[in-house]
Phi, psi and omega in degrees: 000128180287147180256356181286141176290147180296124173273142180255130181289165172296321180295323177293313182299314176292326173297312175301316178304307185300320176303320186297313186291313181298322170306310176303313178297318177296317182301314179295319174301320180294320180301310171303316187297320180295327184258340178241092183298169181305336177294352183084354183260131177214154178247106182264117175268172183293333174295309173308314178295326172293330182284315180304314184299313185301317192286329175288327182289329177285316181301313184296313176307314178293319181298318186293324183281331176290316181302315185291319185292322177300328180265000175062038174244151175287146178268135178219159173310321181291318184288332173295308185297328177301337188275341189277143177296151187302321183277006188284111176286137178273140181246147175289150177306135180266134179285144182254000000 
């Protein structure tokens, strides 16, 4: 039996990251499906909107981490900003 720790390949990391992103997207789809019936009419209350916003934040975080892992790069504010499309306007943070 080998005494060396098992190494996780880049492909394994990418597969796990993609699973995380897919799971988050499916969770968002479930939330939206629960509040928007087939007729297209849905009532979003504040609690549902908070859940959707949090789910999109988690999805974005997982996708950003996956992009960094796949590239073998450390995550920094600059590297995250580099992932944004050039024409994305930045908005000031809204105080809560």
